[in-house]
C-alpha positions as CSV (number, residue, x, y, z in Angstrom):
1,M,20.2,59.6,24.5
2,C,19.1,63.2,24.1
3,D,21.3,64.2,27.0
4,A,24.3,62.2,25.7
5,V,24.1,63.8,22.2
6,T,23.4,67.4,23.3
7,G,25.6,67.4,26.4
8,Q,22.7,68.7,28.5
9,K,20.6,67.2,31.3
10,D,17.0,68.2,30.5
11,G,16.2,65.9,27.6
12,K,13.4,64.0,29.3
13,K,11.7,67.1,30.5
14,M,12.0,68.8,27.1
15,L,10.5,65.8,25.3
16,E,7.6,65.6,27.6
17,T,6.9,69.3,27.2
18,L,7.1,69.0,23.4
19,E,4.7,66.1,23.4
20,R,2.2,67.9,25.7
21,S,2.4,70.9,23.4
22,N,1.8,68.7,20.4
23,L,5.0,70.1,18.8
24,F,5.8,67.4,16.2
25,V,7.0,64.8,18.7
26,V,5.3,61.4,19.1
27,S,5.9,58.9,21.8
28,L,6.7,55.4,20.6
29,D,6.1,53.4,23.8
30,D,3.9,53.4,26.9
31,N,6.8,54.2,29.2
32,R,7.7,57.4,27.3
33,Q,11.3,56.2,26.7
34,W,11.4,56.6,22.9
35,Y,10.1,59.4,20.8
36,R,10.3,60.5,17.2
37,Y,9.8,63.7,15.3
38,H,7.3,64.0,12.6
39,H,9.4,63.1,9.5
40,L,8.9,66.5,7.8
41,F,9.9,68.4,11.0
42,A,12.9,66.1,11.4
43,G,13.9,67.0,7.9
44,V,13.6,70.7,8.6
45,L,15.7,70.4,11.8
46,L,18.4,68.4,9.9
47,S,18.6,71.0,7.1
48,R,19.0,73.7,9.7
49,L,21.7,71.8,11.5
50,M,23.6,71.3,8.3
51,A,23.3,75.0,7.4
52,E,24.3,76.4,10.7
53,K,26.5,73.8,12.5
54,A,27.6,71.3,9.9
55,E,30.9,70.8,11.6
56,R,29.1,69.3,14.6
57,I,27.2,66.6,12.8
58,L,30.0,64.0,12.9
59,T,30.5,64.6,16.6
60,L,26.8,64.2,17.3
61,H,26.7,60.9,15.5
62,L,29.7,59.7,17.4
63,R,28.0,60.6,20.7
64,A,24.9,58.8,19.6
65,S,27.0,55.8,18.7
66,K,28.7,55.7,22.2
67,W,25.3,55.9,23.9
68,Y,23.8,53.1,21.8
69,E,26.9,50.9,22.5
70,Q,26.6,51.5,26.3
71,N,23.0,50.5,26.2
72,G,23.5,47.4,24.2
73,L,22.0,48.6,20.9
74,M,24.9,47.6,18.7
75,A,23.3,47.9,15.3
76,D,22.4,51.5,15.9
77,A,25.9,52.1,17.5
78,I,27.6,50.8,14.4
79,R,25.4,52.7,12.0
80,H,26.1,56.0,13.8
81,A,29.8,55.2,14.1
82,L,30.0,54.8,10.3
83,T,28.1,57.9,9.7
84,A,30.5,59.7,12.1
85,E,33.3,58.4,10.0
86,D,35.0,57.0,13.1
87,F,35.9,53.8,11.2
88,E,38.2,52.4,13.9
89,W,35.5,52.6,16.5
90,A,33.0,51.1,14.0
91,A,35.5,48.3,13.2
92,D,35.8,47.5,16.9
93,L,32.0,47.2,17.2
94,I,31.6,45.2,14.0
95,E,34.2,42.7,15.3
96,L,32.4,42.4,18.6
97,V,28.9,41.7,17.2
98,W,30.0,38.9,14.8
99,P,29.4,35.9,17.2
100,E,25.8,36.9,17.8
101,T,25.3,37.8,14.1
102,N,26.7,34.4,13.0
103,R,24.7,32.5,15.5
104,Y,21.4,33.8,14.2
105,I,22.5,33.8,10.5
106,Q,22.1,37.5,10.1
107,S,25.2,38.2,8.0
108,A,23.6,40.5,5.4
109,P,23.5,43.7,7.4
110,W,26.9,42.8,9.0
111,L,28.4,42.5,5.6
112,G,27.1,46.0,4.7
113,W,28.8,47.4,7.7
114,V,32.2,45.8,7.1
115,K,32.1,46.7,3.4
116,A,31.6,50.4,4.4
117,S,34.8,50.2,6.4
118,P,38.2,51.1,4.9
119,D,40.0,47.9,3.8
120,E,43.3,49.0,5.4
121,L,41.5,48.8,8.8
122,V,39.9,45.4,8.1
123,S,43.0,43.7,6.7
124,V,45.1,44.2,9.9
125,R,42.3,42.9,12.1
126,P,42.6,39.1,11.8
127,V,39.4,38.4,13.8
128,L,37.3,40.9,11.8
129,N,38.9,39.7,8.5
130,I,38.2,36.0,9.1
131,N,34.6,36.8,10.0
132,Y,34.4,38.8,6.8
133,A,35.7,35.7,4.9
134,C,33.0,33.6,6.6
135,A,30.2,36.0,5.8
136,L,31.3,36.2,2.1
137,M,31.3,32.4,1.8
138,D,27.9,32.3,3.4
139,I,26.5,34.2,0.4
140,G,28.4,32.1,-2.2
141,E,31.3,34.6,-2.8
142,M,33.9,31.8,-2.4
143,E,36.8,33.4,-4.3
144,T,36.5,36.7,-2.4
145,G,36.1,34.8,0.9
146,E,39.1,32.6,0.2
147,A,41.2,35.7,-0.6
148,R,40.3,37.1,2.8
149,L,41.1,33.8,4.4
150,L,44.5,33.8,2.8
151,Q,45.1,37.4,4.1
152,V,44.5,36.2,7.6
153,E,46.7,33.2,7.3
154,E,49.5,35.3,5.8
155,L,49.1,38.0,8.5
156,L,49.4,35.4,11.3
157,E,52.4,33.7,9.6
158,T,54.2,37.0,9.0
159,T,53.5,38.2,12.5
160,E,54.8,35.0,14.0
161,K,58.0,35.3,12.1
162,I,58.7,38.8,13.3
163,S,57.3,38.3,16.8
164,E,60.6,39.1,18.4
165,T,60.7,42.6,17.0
166,P,59.0,45.6,18.7
167,E,56.9,46.5,15.6
168,A,55.3,43.1,15.6
169,S,52.6,44.2,18.0
170,N,51.6,47.0,15.6
171,R,50.8,44.7,12.8
172,M,47.6,43.4,14.2
173,V,44.6,45.0,15.9
174,I,42.6,42.6,18.1
175,V,39.5,43.7,19.9
176,D,37.8,40.4,20.7
177,K,40.4,38.4,22.6
178,E,38.2,35.3,22.9
179,Q,37.6,35.2,19.1
180,F,41.3,35.6,18.6
181,R,42.0,32.7,20.9
182,L,39.7,30.6,18.8
183,L,41.1,31.9,15.5
184,P,42.9,28.6,14.5
185,A,39.6,26.8,14.9
186,T,37.8,29.4,12.9
187,I,40.4,29.1,10.1
188,A,39.9,25.3,10.1
189,S,36.1,25.7,10.0
190,S,36.4,28.2,7.0
191,R,38.7,25.8,5.2
192,A,36.2,23.0,5.8
193,Y,33.3,25.1,4.5
194,L,35.3,26.1,1.4
195,A,36.2,22.5,0.7
196,G,32.6,21.5,1.0
197,T,31.3,24.1,-1.5
198,L,34.0,22.9,-4.0
199,G,32.9,19.3,-3.6
200,D,36.1,18.3,-1.9
201,V,34.7,15.7,0.6
202,A,38.1,14.6,1.9
203,G,39.1,18.2,2.5
204,T,35.8,18.9,4.3
205,I,36.3,15.9,6.6
206,K,40.0,16.8,7.2
207,Y,39.5,20.4,8.2
208,T,36.3,19.7,10.1
209,R,38.2,17.2,12.3
210,Q,40.9,19.9,12.8
211,H,38.2,22.4,13.8
212,I,36.7,20.0,16.4
213,D,40.2,19.2,17.8
214,L,40.9,23.0,18.2
215,L,37.7,23.9,20.0
216,P,37.4,23.9,23.8
217,E,35.7,20.9,25.3
218,D,32.9,23.1,26.7
219,D,32.1,24.8,23.4
220,H,29.1,22.6,22.7
221,Y,27.6,24.8,20.1
222,G,30.8,25.0,18.1
223,R,31.6,21.3,18.4
224,E,28.1,20.1,17.5
225,G,28.0,22.6,14.6
226,A,31.2,21.1,13.3
227,S,29.8,17.6,13.6
228,A,26.9,18.8,11.4
229,M,29.4,19.8,8.8
230,L,30.8,16.2,8.9
231,G,27.2,15.1,8.3
232,I,27.1,17.2,5.1
233,A,30.4,15.6,4.0
234,Y,28.9,12.1,4.4
235,F,25.8,13.3,2.5
236,A,28.0,14.5,-0.3
237,K,29.7,11.0,-0.4
238,G,26.2,9.4,-0.7
239,D,26.6,7.7,2.7
240,L,23.2,8.8,3.8
241,E,22.8,6.7,6.9
242,A,26.1,8.0,8.3
243,A,24.9,11.5,7.4
244,Y,21.6,11.0,9.1
245,Q,23.1,9.6,12.3
246,T,25.7,12.4,12.4
247,F,23.1,15.1,12.0
248,M,20.8,13.5,14.6
249,D,23.6,13.4,17.1
250,S,24.6,16.9,16.3
251,F,21.1,18.3,16.7
252,E,20.5,16.4,19.9
253,G,23.7,17.9,21.3
254,M,22.6,21.4,20.3
255,K,19.2,20.9,21.8
256,K,20.7,19.8,25.1
257,A,22.9,22.9,25.1
258,G,19.8,25.0,24.3
259,D,21.3,26.1,20.9
260,I,18.6,24.8,18.6
261,D,14.9,24.1,18.9
262,D,13.1,20.8,18.1
263,V,12.0,22.1,14.7
264,G,15.4,23.2,13.6
265,G,17.1,20.5,11.6
266,T,14.0,18.3,11.0
267,F,13.8,19.2,7.3
268,L,17.4,18.0,6.8
269,L,16.7,14.7,8.6
270,A,13.4,14.2,6.7
271,D,15.1,15.1,3.4
272,I,17.7,12.3,3.9
273,R,14.9,9.8,4.7
274,I,13.1,10.9,1.5
275,T,16.3,10.4,-0.5
276,Q,16.5,6.9,1.1
277,G,13.0,6.2,-0.1
278,R,11.6,6.2,3.4
279,L,8.7,8.5,3.0
280,V,6.8,7.1,6.0
281,E,9.6,7.9,8.3
282,A,10.0,11.4,6.8
283,A,6.3,12.0,7.4
284,S,6.6,10.9,11.0
285,L,9.5,13.3,11.5
286,Y,7.5,16.2,10.1
287,E,4.4,15.3,12.2
288,Q,6.4,15.3,15.4
289,S,7.8,18.8,14.6
290,L,4.4,20.1,13.5
291,K,3.1,19.6,17.1
292,L,5.8,22.0,18.3
293,I,4.8,24.9,16.2
294,P,2.5,27.3,18.1
295,E,-0.8,28.4,16.5
296,Q,0.0,32.0,17.4
297,G,3.1,34.1,18.0
298,P,6.6,33.7,16.5
299,V,7.4,30.3,14.9
300,P,10.6,28.4,15.5
301,S,13.5,28.8,13.1
302,G,13.4,26.3,10.3
303,T,9.6,26.3,10.1
304,A,9.5,27.6,6.5
305,Y,11.8,24.8,5.4
306,L,9.6,22.3,7.4
307,Y,6.5,23.4,5.6
308,L,8.3,23.3,2.3
309,G,9.5,19.8,2.9
310,L,5.9,18.7,3.8
311,S,4.6,20.3,0.6
312,K,7.1,18.2,-1.5
313,L,6.2,15.0,0.5
314,Y,2.5,15.5,0.0
315,R,3.0,16.2,-3.7
316,E,4.9,12.9,-4.1
317,Q,2.2,11.0,-2.3
318,G,-0.5,12.3,-4.6
319,N,-2.1,14.9,-2.4
320,P,-1.9,18.2,-4.4
321,I,-4.3,20.1,-2.1
322,A,-2.1,19.5,1.0
323,A,1.0,20.2,-1.1
324,R,-0.3,23.6,-2.1
325,A,-1.5,24.4,1.4
326,Y,1.9,23.7,2.9
327,L,3.6,25.7,0.2
328,L,1.5,28.7,1.2
329,K,2.3,28.1,4.9
330,S,6.0,28.0,4.0
331,E,5.7,31.3,2.2
332,E,4.0,32.9,5.1
333,A,6.5,31.5,7.7
334,N,9.4,32.9,5.7
335,K,8.1,36.5,5.4
336,K,9.8,37.6,8.5
337,S,13.2,36.0,7.7
338,P,13.5,35.8,3.9
339,Y,16.4,33.4,3.4
340,Q,17.6,33.5,-0.2
341,L,18.2,29.7,-0.4
342,W,14.7,29.1,0.9
343,Q,13.4,31.4,-1.9
344,Y,15.4,29.3,-4.3
345,R,13.9,26.0,-3.1
346,F,10.4,27.5,-2.8
347,I,10.5,28.5,-6.5
348,L,11.7,25.0,-7.4
349,A,8.7,23.6,-5.6
350,Q,6.4,26.0,-7.6
351,A,8.0,24.9,-10.8
352,Q,7.4,21.3,-10.0
353,I,3.7,21.9,-9.5
354,E,3.6,23.8,-12.8
355,E,5.3,20.8,-14.5
356,D,2.8,18.4,-13.0
357,Q,0.1,20.4,-14.8
358,E,2.0,20.3,-18.0
359,N,2.5,24.1,-17.9
360,F,6.1,23.6,-19.1
361,D,6.8,27.1,-20.2
362,S,5.7,28.4,-16.8
363,A,7.9,25.8,-15.1
364,L,10.9,26.9,-17.1
365,D,10.3,30.5,-16.3
366,L,10.3,29.7,-12.6
367,L,13.5,27.7,-13.0
368,N,15.1,30.7,-14.7
369,K,13.9,32.8,-11.8
370,A,15.4,30.3,-9.3
371,E,18.7,30.3,-11.1
372,A,19.2,34.0,-10.4
373,L,18.8,33.3,-6.6
374,Y,21.1,30.3,-6.3
375,Y,24.6,30.5,-4.9
376,R,27.1,27.9,-4.0
377,N,26.9,26.7,-0.4
378,I,28.0,23.8,1.8
379,V,24.9,21.6,1.1
380,P,25.4,19.7,-2.2
381,E,22.8,20.5,-4.9
382,I,21.8,17.0,-5.7
383,R,19.3,17.9,-8.3
384,P,21.1,20.6,-10.3
385,L,18.8,23.2,-11.9
386,A,20.2,22.6,-15.4
387,A,19.2,18.9,-15.2
388,L,15.7,19.9,-14.1
389,K,15.4,22.1,-17.2
390,V,16.6,19.2,-19.5
391,Q,13.9,16.9,-18.2
392,I,11.2,19.5,-19.1
393,W,12.8,19.9,-22.6
394,I,12.5,16.2,-23.1
395,K,8.8,16.3,-22.2
396,Q,8.4,19.2,-24.7
397,G,10.2,17.3,-27.4
398,K,13.0,19.8,-27.5
399,L,15.7,17.1,-27.9
400,N,18.2,19.5,-29.5
401,K,18.4,21.5,-26.3
402,A,18.8,18.4,-24.2
403,L,21.6,17.2,-26.5
404,N,23.3,20.6,-26.2
405,W,23.3,20.2,-22.4
406,I,25.1,16.9,-22.7
407,H,27.7,18.5,-24.9
408,V,28.2,21.4,-22.5
409,S,28.3,19.2,-19.4
410,S,30.6,16.7,-21.0
411,L,28.7,13.8,-19.5
412,T,29.1,10.3,-20.9
413,F,27.4,7.0,-20.2
414,D,30.7,5.4,-19.1
415,D,31.7,8.2,-16.7
416,D,32.9,7.3,-13.2
417,L,29.9,7.6,-10.9
418,S,29.5,9.7,-7.8
419,Y,26.4,10.6,-5.7
420,P,26.5,14.4,-6.4
421,Q,26.3,13.6,-10.1
422,E,23.7,10.8,-9.8
423,Y,20.8,13.0,-10.9
424,E,22.7,14.3,-13.9
425,H,23.5,10.8,-15.0
426,L,19.9,9.8,-14.6
427,T,19.0,12.8,-16.8
428,L,21.6,11.6,-19.3
429,A,19.9,8.2,-19.4
430,R,16.5,10.0,-20.1
431,V,18.1,11.9,-23.0
432,L,19.6,8.7,-24.4
433,I,16.2,7.0,-24.2
434,A,14.5,9.9,-26.0
435,Q,17.3,9.9,-28.6
436,F,16.7,6.3,-29.3
437,K,12.9,6.8,-29.6
438,S,13.6,9.7,-32.0
439,E,16.3,8.0,-34.2
440,Q,15.9,4.3,-33.5
441,T,19.6,4.0,-33.2
442,E,20.5,0.9,-31.1
443,P,23.7,2.2,-29.4
444,Y,21.7,5.0,-27.6
445,I,19.4,2.6,-25.8
446,L,22.2,0.1,-25.0
447,N,24.3,2.9,-23.5
448,A,21.3,4.0,-21.5
449,L,20.7,0.5,-20.1
450,E,24.4,0.1,-19.3
451,L,24.5,3.4,-17.5
452,L,21.3,2.6,-15.5
453,E,22.6,-0.8,-14.5
454,R,25.8,0.8,-13.0
455,L,23.7,3.6,-11.3
456,L,21.4,0.9,-9.8
457,K,24.3,-0.9,-8.2
458,A,25.8,2.3,-6.8
459,A,22.4,3.3,-5.4
460,E,21.8,-0.1,-3.8
461,V,25.3,0.0,-2.2
462,G,24.5,3.5,-0.8
463,K,21.0,2.3,0.3
464,R,19.4,5.2,-1.6
465,G,15.9,3.7,-2.0
466,G,14.4,6.7,-3.7
467,S,17.2,6.6,-6.4
468,V,16.7,2.8,-6.7
469,I,13.0,3.2,-7.5
470,E,13.7,6.0,-10.1
471,I,16.4,3.9,-11.8
472,L,14.2,0.8,-12.0
473,I,11.4,3.0,-13.5
474,L,13.9,4.2,-16.2
475,Q,15.0,0.7,-16.9
476,A,11.4,-0.2,-17.5
477,L,10.9,2.7,-19.8
478,A,14.1,1.9,-21.7
479,Y,12.8,-1.6,-22.4
480,E,9.4,-0.2,-23.2
481,A,11.1,2.0,-25.8
482,K,12.6,-1.1,-27.3
483,E,9.1,-2.7,-27.3
484,N,10.4,-5.4,-25.0
485,I,7.4,-5.4,-22.6
486,P,8.2,-8.7,-20.8
487,L,11.6,-7.3,-19.8
488,A,10.1,-3.9,-18.9
489,L,7.8,-5.5,-16.4
490,V,10.7,-7.0,-14.4
491,P,12.2,-3.7,-13.1
492,L,8.7,-2.1,-13.0
493,E,7.4,-4.8,-10.6
494,R,10.4,-4.4,-8.4
495,A,9.9,-0.6,-8.4
496,L,6.2,-1.0,-7.5
497,N,7.0,-3.3,-4.6
498,L,9.5,-0.8,-3.2
499,A,7.3,2.2,-3.8
500,E,3.9,1.0,-2.6
501,P,4.6,0.8,1.2
502,E,6.0,4.3,1.1
503,G,3.0,5.8,-0.7
504,Y,4.8,6.9,-3.9
505,V,2.6,8.4,-6.7
506,R,4.2,11.1,-8.6
507,I,7.4,9.2,-9.3
508,F,5.3,7.0,-11.7
509,V,2.7,9.6,-12.9
510,D,5.5,12.1,-13.9
511,E,6.6,9.6,-16.6
512,G,3.4,10.2,-18.6
513,V,1.8,8.1,-21.2
514,P,4.5,5.4,-21.6
515,M,4.2,4.6,-17.9
516,A,0.4,4.6,-17.9
517,Q,0.6,2.0,-20.8
518,L,3.1,-0.1,-18.9
519,L,1.0,0.0,-15.8
520,S,-2.0,-1.1,-17.7
521,V,-0.1,-4.1,-19.0
522,A,1.2,-4.8,-15.5
523,I,-2.3,-4.9,-14.0
524,A,-3.4,-7.2,-16.8
525,N,-0.7,-9.5,-15.6
526,K,-2.0,-9.3,-12.0
527,I,0.9,-7.3,-10.8
528,M,0.0,-5.3,-7.6
529,P,-3.6,-4.5,-8.9
530,E,-4.7,-2.3,-5.9
531,Y,-1.7,-0.1,-6.1
532,I,-1.7,0.2,-9.9
533,D,-5.4,1.0,-9.8
534,K,-4.6,4.0,-7.5
535,L,-1.9,5.2,-9.9
536,L,-4.0,4.8,-13.0
537,A,-6.8,6.8,-11.3
538,V,-4.4,9.7,-10.9
539,F,-3.4,9.4,-14.5
540,E,-7.1,9.5,-15.5
541,A,-7.9,12.4,-13.2
542,E,-5.1,14.5,-14.7
543,K,-6.2,13.6,-18.2
544,Q,-9.7,14.8,-17.5
545,Q,-8.4,18.0,-15.8
546,Q,-6.3,18.8,-18.8
547,S,-9.1,18.2,-21.3
548,T,-11.3,20.7,-19.4
């Protein structure tokens, strides 16, 4: 590179001489290929260059950029091209590196490069601009991303209309011919992603199928990735089994093509099984993947999410020590690739543990911290952060805050039901029960019971076992609030029967004193004594821990 930048041929010899003479040059590798100046000396040289030959600086940066590009060091090539203010050359390089950037989810630095480029260059490059749209949507900037998408669609439409005229060829700049050939498929994929983030399930499915139809038969990575988006659409509909099978087929296809490891995707599959109330199967999925993580060296992608999922599973099954251990493992695994959405979910898990210990203010502080990290993405947020806060407010007795949430969210007990809003409606039922206990006004509890009955039917149809158990527990608590203990024991017994084989603990313990009292009555009525003994032991242990 020294020779390329200086235009001379003695760079290697000069560097070796400088190193032997200990003149501020340090070798960075055993092969003596890379060197660096002492940072203070480098600063002196740069100052001298700027003072004596400032007009040459841009030329030198451009030479460095060309050398880096020829040697496959594209990030450095782009950085120097931008510094050289050769924006057309930089735009060429930025366009060419997108496929690799997108494949390994490294869009943050790429976005920095394209944002540093003049917009008049970007807007006439349909490939670069559509990739810009995708990168923006990846970080939740949906409106800005859609505006870019519209620019590309309009450019293609306009160019097609005037394609018979000589000036048509001057309207677009295309560097990556292969990406341009796939542009219709990329537009369909972008439309599917946009629809998914907006909760438009039908649109997601429509555009994803268009995407698949437009891809070449041998593009296994693209086709399987598109199938995964279909899985997300099924998940948003609440058709969890279809989502699971679609994800499974997609991941198997990617693995055969060598595009994903055996760890990647496990957390999604396990999360679906947990939502279905199948904790044992989720644990099995996690255990299989754990065997594939090396004790030393780099870990597979998705490992941080895998550990995070295990932490949540162990927490639910009443093993707080393992839950904390895997939370720490997740944090360690994510240090080298700090995904913002992982950070969001990690903080939610921390908040949950604080809530378990009745550190409600700390839990709320963490939820506020998580809120600053969240951005819209293709995966539906089934447990919205606002609803998580409301459930803590109920435990704190801050009913006014919870009622204000109902007002702002415009939820009602007779709403049409959908899976993405299921958790919010469950939270609404909790608020109605708390309101009844506070005011003893009959309509509140009747509305809660009516809402819970409809939610139960929807969850049963969708085979969402985890939701079924939670709804049955809330029905029991609603009847307990009415002091109708015989009726409360009916849904409680059913919930216990469903929960015991899967090892549920926290789903009962989180309900506090009213649940502990109901369980005591249940055990007196010889309802599942061994399982209830285990649950009551956890209640007692937490009571003693809090008293100390």
